[in-house]
C-alpha positions as CSV (number, residue, x, y, z in Angstrom):
1,M,67.2,-64.2,-53.7
2,N,65.2,-67.1,-55.3
3,D,62.7,-65.9,-57.8
4,T,60.7,-69.1,-58.1
5,H,60.6,-70.4,-54.5
6,L,60.1,-69.2,-50.9
7,F,61.0,-71.4,-48.0
8,G,61.5,-74.3,-50.4
9,L,57.9,-73.8,-51.7
10,P,56.6,-72.3,-55.0
11,L,56.0,-68.6,-54.5
12,E,52.2,-69.0,-54.6
13,K,52.4,-71.3,-51.5
14,G,55.5,-69.8,-49.8
15,R,54.0,-66.3,-49.7
16,W,51.5,-67.6,-47.0
17,I,54.5,-67.7,-44.6
18,F,54.6,-63.9,-44.8
19,V,50.9,-63.8,-43.6
20,L,51.8,-66.1,-40.7
21,S,54.8,-63.8,-39.9
22,G,52.6,-60.8,-40.0
23,L,50.1,-62.4,-37.7
24,I,52.8,-63.3,-35.1
25,I,54.3,-59.8,-35.3
26,N,50.9,-58.3,-34.8
27,L,50.3,-60.5,-31.7
28,C,53.2,-58.6,-30.2
29,L,52.3,-55.2,-31.4
30,G,48.6,-55.4,-30.4
31,S,49.4,-56.1,-26.7
32,I,48.6,-52.4,-26.1
33,Y,44.9,-53.5,-25.9
34,A,45.7,-55.4,-22.7
35,W,46.6,-52.1,-21.0
36,S,43.5,-52.3,-18.8
37,V,45.0,-55.3,-17.0
38,F,48.0,-53.2,-15.9
39,V,46.0,-50.2,-14.6
40,T,45.1,-51.4,-11.1
41,P,48.5,-53.1,-10.4
42,L,50.4,-50.0,-11.6
43,T,48.2,-47.7,-9.4
44,E,48.9,-49.9,-6.4
45,Y,52.6,-50.1,-7.3
46,F,53.0,-46.3,-7.4
47,M,51.0,-45.7,-4.3
48,T,52.2,-48.6,-2.1
49,D,55.8,-49.2,-3.2
50,L,56.8,-45.7,-4.2
51,G,54.4,-43.7,-2.0
52,K,53.1,-41.5,-4.8
53,T,49.5,-40.5,-5.2
54,V,48.2,-41.3,-8.6
55,T,44.7,-41.6,-10.1
56,A,43.4,-44.3,-12.4
57,G,43.0,-41.6,-15.1
58,E,46.7,-40.8,-14.9
59,V,47.6,-44.5,-15.3
60,L,45.2,-44.7,-18.3
61,M,47.0,-41.8,-20.0
62,P,49.9,-43.9,-21.4
63,F,47.3,-45.9,-23.4
64,S,46.0,-42.7,-25.1
65,I,49.5,-41.4,-25.7
66,F,50.5,-44.8,-27.1
67,L,47.6,-44.7,-29.6
68,A,48.4,-41.2,-30.6
69,A,52.1,-42.0,-31.2
70,F,51.0,-45.1,-33.1
71,A,48.8,-43.2,-35.4
72,I,51.3,-40.4,-36.0
73,A,54.3,-42.7,-36.6
74,M,52.4,-44.9,-39.1
75,P,52.2,-42.3,-42.0
76,L,55.6,-40.9,-41.2
77,A,57.2,-44.3,-41.4
78,G,55.4,-45.3,-44.6
79,K,58.1,-44.1,-47.0
80,Y,60.8,-46.0,-45.2
81,I,59.1,-49.3,-45.8
82,D,60.1,-48.9,-49.4
83,I,63.5,-47.3,-48.7
84,W,64.6,-49.8,-45.9
85,G,62.6,-52.7,-47.0
86,P,60.1,-54.7,-44.8
87,R,62.9,-56.5,-42.8
88,K,64.8,-53.5,-41.6
89,T,61.6,-51.5,-41.0
90,T,60.1,-54.3,-38.8
91,I,63.4,-54.6,-36.9
92,V,63.5,-50.8,-36.1
93,G,59.8,-50.9,-35.1
94,G,60.3,-54.1,-33.1
95,L,63.3,-52.6,-31.2
96,L,61.4,-49.5,-30.2
97,T,58.4,-51.5,-29.2
98,A,60.4,-53.8,-27.0
99,L,62.4,-50.9,-25.7
100,G,59.2,-49.2,-24.6
101,W,58.1,-52.2,-22.6
102,L,61.6,-52.7,-21.1
103,L,62.0,-49.1,-20.1
104,A,58.4,-49.1,-18.6
105,S,59.7,-51.7,-16.1
106,T,62.0,-49.0,-14.7
107,A,59.4,-46.2,-14.5
108,T,59.3,-44.4,-11.2
109,S,56.5,-42.1,-12.2
110,V,53.5,-42.0,-14.5
111,E,55.1,-39.2,-16.4
112,M,58.0,-41.5,-17.2
113,L,55.5,-44.0,-18.5
114,Y,54.1,-41.4,-20.8
115,I,57.5,-41.1,-22.6
116,V,58.9,-44.6,-22.5
117,Y,55.8,-46.6,-23.0
118,G,53.5,-44.1,-24.7
119,V,55.8,-42.3,-27.1
120,I,58.7,-44.8,-27.6
121,G,56.5,-48.0,-27.6
122,G,53.7,-46.4,-29.6
123,A,56.1,-45.1,-32.2
124,G,57.6,-48.6,-32.5
125,V,54.2,-50.1,-33.2
126,G,53.4,-47.4,-35.7
127,I,56.6,-48.1,-37.6
128,A,56.2,-51.9,-37.7
129,Y,52.4,-52.1,-38.1
130,G,52.4,-51.1,-41.8
131,V,54.8,-53.8,-42.9
132,P,52.5,-56.9,-42.7
133,V,49.8,-54.8,-44.5
134,A,52.2,-53.7,-47.3
135,L,53.5,-57.3,-47.7
136,A,50.0,-58.7,-48.0
137,T,48.9,-56.2,-50.6
138,R,51.9,-56.9,-52.8
139,W,52.2,-60.7,-52.4
140,F,48.4,-61.2,-52.7
141,P,46.9,-59.2,-55.5
142,D,44.5,-62.1,-56.0
143,R,43.3,-62.4,-52.4
144,R,44.3,-59.0,-51.0
145,G,41.5,-58.5,-48.5
146,L,41.8,-62.0,-47.0
147,A,45.6,-61.8,-46.7
148,V,45.5,-58.4,-45.0
149,G,42.7,-59.5,-42.7
150,L,44.7,-62.7,-41.7
151,A,47.9,-60.7,-41.1
152,L,46.0,-58.2,-38.9
153,L,44.2,-61.1,-37.1
154,G,47.0,-61.1,-34.5
155,F,46.4,-57.5,-33.6
156,G,42.8,-58.2,-32.7
157,F,43.5,-61.4,-30.9
158,S,46.5,-60.0,-29.0
159,A,44.3,-58.4,-26.3
160,F,42.8,-61.9,-25.5
161,I,46.2,-63.6,-25.4
162,S,48.4,-60.9,-23.8
163,A,45.8,-60.0,-21.2
164,N,45.5,-63.5,-20.0
165,I,49.3,-63.9,-19.9
166,A,49.7,-60.6,-18.0
167,G,46.9,-61.8,-15.6
168,I,49.0,-64.8,-14.7
169,L,52.4,-63.1,-14.5
170,I,51.5,-60.0,-12.5
171,P,50.5,-61.9,-9.3
172,M,53.5,-64.1,-9.7
173,V,56.4,-61.7,-10.4
174,G,54.8,-58.2,-10.1
175,V,53.8,-55.6,-12.6
176,M,57.3,-54.2,-13.4
177,D,58.8,-57.6,-14.0
178,T,55.8,-58.4,-16.3
179,F,56.7,-55.4,-18.4
180,R,60.3,-56.7,-18.5
181,I,59.2,-60.2,-19.6
182,F,56.9,-58.9,-22.3
183,G,59.6,-56.6,-23.6
184,A,62.2,-59.3,-23.8
185,A,59.7,-61.7,-25.5
186,F,58.7,-59.1,-28.0
187,L,62.3,-58.4,-28.9
188,I,63.1,-62.0,-29.6
189,I,59.9,-62.8,-31.4
190,I,59.8,-59.8,-33.7
191,L,63.5,-60.1,-34.6
192,I,63.1,-63.7,-35.6
193,T,59.9,-63.3,-37.6
194,S,61.3,-60.3,-39.4
195,M,64.3,-62.0,-40.9
196,P,62.7,-63.6,-44.0
197,L,60.5,-60.6,-44.9
198,R,60.8,-59.2,-48.4
199,F,58.7,-57.8,-51.2
200,P,58.1,-59.7,-54.5
201,E,59.8,-58.6,-57.6
202,P,58.1,-55.6,-59.3
203,G,55.2,-56.7,-61.4
204,W,55.0,-60.2,-59.9
205,V,51.6,-61.9,-60.0
206,P,50.7,-65.4,-59.0
207,A,51.0,-68.0,-61.8
208,G,47.9,-68.4,-63.8
209,W,46.2,-65.3,-62.3
210,S,45.3,-62.0,-64.0
211,P,43.3,-59.2,-62.6
212,T,39.7,-59.0,-63.7
213,V,38.7,-56.2,-66.1
214,S,36.6,-54.5,-63.4
215,A,39.4,-54.6,-60.8
216,S,41.9,-53.3,-63.2
217,A,39.6,-50.5,-64.2
218,E,39.1,-49.5,-60.5
219,T,42.8,-49.1,-59.7
220,C,44.6,-45.8,-60.2
221,E,48.3,-45.8,-59.2
222,C,48.5,-42.7,-57.0
223,N,51.1,-41.1,-54.8
224,P,49.9,-39.3,-51.6
225,H,49.7,-35.9,-53.3
226,M,47.5,-37.3,-56.1
227,M,45.4,-39.4,-53.6
228,I,44.4,-36.5,-51.4
229,R,43.0,-34.6,-54.4
230,T,40.3,-37.2,-55.0
231,P,36.8,-37.4,-53.5
232,T,37.4,-41.2,-53.0
233,F,40.2,-40.4,-50.5
234,Y,37.9,-38.2,-48.4
235,G,35.1,-40.7,-48.6
236,L,37.3,-43.5,-47.5
237,W,39.0,-41.4,-44.7
238,V,35.7,-40.2,-43.3
239,C,34.2,-43.7,-43.4
240,Y,37.2,-45.2,-41.7
241,F,37.0,-42.5,-39.1
242,I,33.3,-43.1,-38.4
243,G,33.8,-46.8,-38.4
244,C,36.6,-46.5,-35.8
245,L,34.8,-43.8,-33.8
246,A,31.6,-45.7,-33.5
247,G,33.4,-49.0,-32.8
248,L,35.7,-47.5,-30.2
249,M,32.9,-45.6,-28.5
250,A,31.2,-48.9,-27.9
251,I,34.3,-50.9,-27.1
252,S,35.6,-48.4,-24.6
253,I,32.4,-48.9,-22.5
254,A,31.9,-52.7,-23.0
255,Q,32.5,-53.7,-19.4
256,P,30.6,-51.0,-17.6
257,V,27.6,-51.4,-20.0
258,G,27.4,-55.1,-19.1
259,V,27.5,-54.2,-15.4
260,E,25.4,-51.1,-15.2
261,V,22.9,-51.5,-18.0
262,V,22.1,-55.2,-18.2
263,G,23.1,-56.2,-14.7
264,I,25.8,-58.9,-15.2
265,T,28.6,-59.3,-12.7
266,P,31.9,-57.5,-13.1
267,V,33.7,-60.9,-13.4
268,L,31.4,-62.1,-16.2
269,A,31.6,-58.7,-18.0
270,T,35.4,-58.8,-17.9
271,A,35.4,-62.4,-19.2
272,L,33.0,-61.4,-22.0
273,V,35.4,-58.7,-23.1
274,G,37.9,-61.5,-23.9
275,V,35.2,-63.2,-26.0
276,F,34.4,-59.9,-27.8
277,A,38.2,-59.6,-28.6
278,I,38.0,-62.9,-30.5
279,F,35.2,-61.3,-32.7
280,N,37.4,-58.3,-33.1
281,G,40.2,-60.5,-34.5
282,G,37.9,-62.6,-36.6
283,G,36.2,-59.6,-38.1
284,R,39.5,-58.7,-40.0
285,P,39.7,-61.8,-42.2
286,A,35.9,-62.0,-42.5
287,F,35.5,-58.5,-43.8
288,G,38.7,-58.8,-45.8
289,W,37.2,-61.8,-47.6
290,L,34.0,-59.9,-48.0
291,T,35.8,-56.9,-49.5
292,D,37.5,-59.3,-52.0
293,L,34.1,-61.0,-52.8
294,L,32.2,-57.7,-53.3
295,R,33.8,-54.3,-53.4
296,P,35.1,-52.0,-50.6
297,K,31.9,-49.8,-50.9
298,Q,29.6,-52.8,-50.4
299,A,31.6,-54.1,-47.5
300,A,31.6,-50.7,-45.8
301,V,27.9,-50.3,-46.1
302,I,27.3,-53.7,-44.7
303,S,29.6,-52.9,-41.8
304,F,27.8,-49.7,-41.0
305,L,24.3,-51.3,-41.2
306,L,25.5,-54.0,-38.8
307,I,26.8,-51.3,-36.4
308,A,23.6,-49.4,-36.6
309,G,21.5,-52.5,-36.1
310,A,23.5,-53.8,-33.2
311,S,23.4,-50.4,-31.4
312,L,19.7,-50.0,-32.1
313,M,18.9,-53.4,-30.7
314,L,20.8,-52.8,-27.5
315,W,19.4,-49.3,-27.1
316,Q,15.8,-50.5,-27.5
317,I,15.9,-53.9,-25.9
318,P,18.7,-53.9,-23.3
319,S,19.1,-57.5,-22.0
320,R,21.9,-60.0,-21.5
321,I,21.3,-61.6,-24.8
322,T,21.2,-58.4,-26.8
323,Y,24.3,-57.1,-24.9
324,I,26.3,-60.2,-25.9
325,V,25.1,-60.3,-29.5
326,S,25.4,-56.5,-30.0
327,F,28.9,-56.3,-28.7
328,C,30.1,-59.3,-30.7
329,I,28.9,-57.5,-33.8
330,L,30.4,-54.1,-32.8
331,W,33.8,-55.6,-32.0
332,G,33.7,-57.6,-35.2
333,C,32.8,-54.6,-37.3
334,L,35.6,-52.5,-35.8
335,G,38.1,-55.2,-36.6
336,G,36.5,-55.4,-40.0
337,W,37.4,-51.8,-40.7
338,L,41.1,-52.6,-40.1
339,A,40.8,-54.9,-43.2
340,I,38.4,-52.8,-45.3
341,A,40.4,-49.6,-45.2
342,P,43.9,-51.0,-46.2
343,T,42.3,-53.2,-48.9
344,A,40.3,-50.3,-50.3
345,T,43.5,-48.1,-50.3
346,A,45.3,-50.7,-52.4
347,R,42.3,-51.2,-54.7
348,Y,41.6,-47.6,-55.3
349,F,45.1,-46.0,-55.2
350,G,47.4,-48.9,-56.2
351,T,50.4,-50.4,-54.5
352,C,53.3,-48.5,-56.0
353,D,53.3,-46.0,-53.1
354,Y,51.1,-47.9,-50.8
355,P,52.8,-47.5,-47.5
356,R,52.7,-43.8,-47.6
357,C,49.1,-43.7,-49.0
358,Y,47.8,-46.0,-46.3
359,G,49.7,-44.2,-43.7
360,I,47.7,-41.1,-44.4
361,V,44.4,-43.0,-44.6
362,F,45.4,-44.7,-41.2
363,L,45.3,-41.3,-39.5
364,A,41.5,-41.8,-39.5
365,Y,42.0,-44.7,-37.1
366,G,44.1,-42.5,-34.8
367,A,41.5,-39.8,-34.8
368,G,38.8,-42.3,-34.0
369,A,40.8,-44.0,-31.3
370,I,41.4,-40.7,-29.5
371,A,37.9,-39.2,-30.0
372,G,35.8,-42.4,-29.5
373,P,36.4,-43.1,-25.8
374,Q,36.4,-39.3,-25.0
375,L,33.0,-38.8,-26.7
376,A,31.5,-41.9,-25.0
377,G,32.6,-40.5,-21.6
378,F,31.1,-37.0,-22.5
379,I,27.8,-38.5,-23.6
380,K,27.6,-40.6,-20.5
381,A,28.2,-37.6,-18.3
382,T,25.6,-35.5,-20.1
383,T,22.9,-38.2,-20.4
384,G,23.5,-39.8,-17.1
385,G,24.0,-43.4,-18.4
386,Y,26.0,-45.5,-20.9
387,I,22.8,-46.5,-22.8
388,G,22.7,-42.9,-24.1
389,V,25.8,-43.6,-26.2
390,F,24.0,-46.0,-28.6
391,P,21.6,-43.7,-30.4
392,Y,24.6,-41.5,-31.3
393,I,26.3,-44.6,-32.7
394,V,23.2,-45.4,-34.7
395,V,23.2,-42.0,-36.3
396,L,27.0,-42.1,-37.0
397,A,26.7,-45.5,-38.6
398,L,23.9,-44.4,-40.9
399,V,25.8,-41.3,-41.9
400,G,28.8,-43.5,-42.7
401,A,26.7,-45.8,-44.8
402,V,25.5,-42.8,-46.9
403,I,29.0,-41.4,-47.3
404,A,30.3,-44.9,-48.3
405,F,27.6,-45.4,-50.9
406,F,28.2,-42.1,-52.6
407,L,32.0,-41.5,-52.2
408,M,33.7,-44.8,-51.9
409,K,34.0,-45.4,-55.6
410,P,37.0,-45.9,-58.0
411,V,39.1,-42.9,-58.7
412,Q,39.0,-43.4,-62.5
413,N,35.2,-43.4,-62.4
414,Q,35.4,-39.8,-61.2
415,K,37.4,-38.5,-64.1
């Protein structure tokens, strides 16, 4: 191990390779968000090729199971990032992720997809996902939010890239061979990019940098048991949940809102979802930078006010322009929470036991991912239209802003 150089570069420059590695790994892990591209081809495959009757809802279920397994595996795997190290943890997660895709290519029933794609693939993503975040928080104490946001950029952009690749491959080779190609590609890419991963020496800081007095005063090195006894944890967890719940309520209905509320064509609405995905990816480094520039509380309040404003605008003035602007903001703010929460966890609770601490905080994302689409569907069914979802998002966002303002504050300030 070279203590002064990485990849032939000084540590301060070489560490950026880890951010690039995290971005590439997350491009593979985030392919779950392209699942909607597989729904119709899978339904046709089961009904036409296998002669089985399936519904679109049944074919959507692997997506929900995947997200649940992802959210559960993340905190459980947290301690192994320190025990195994980032390289081995990423390899284990990458192998399971690839295995999920490869086994999905052999599925003869939707129930088999629930296990091989949903549980195995989702667990693999949950294990590997925490590594780029942990690397960024330790290698970049000076630019933590930006580094985390850039590493997670791949997860947000993945839907745009993998959906387009799948859209090309499925008509060419079929849906099952597309699963196989994706699985093989992910296996190779993740194994290669995981090889150089390692944490810095304990106590390492960039040359010439020292934490500001205010930042040092805000940080309290906590383990998970200490963390969950603080009001800061509950404030952060609830805000993370509300941010993901509100964002995913909107995201899950982006295409039908475009078609049914503002009257654009299904083709254009689908194309715009790809544009929104770019904002989802870009929101991560943008809000990461903002969290560095200000503080987690201020970044959280800004995010919630943007969510409330975008939802209010679309609710009161539904048009093509407000639809596009509102959903760009909503997707960007959801991506932003994937940078605000991990950065806030490191800033408030330290990095000594970070993987386990953030794993517990990340359960808020899993809860929001499961509840958001379900709540949006329930509101649509009870109100008779998708536009009825947005006043609820406004209220949720305003509640989140109040909670962030009063509870997202340094642990040591509460003693």
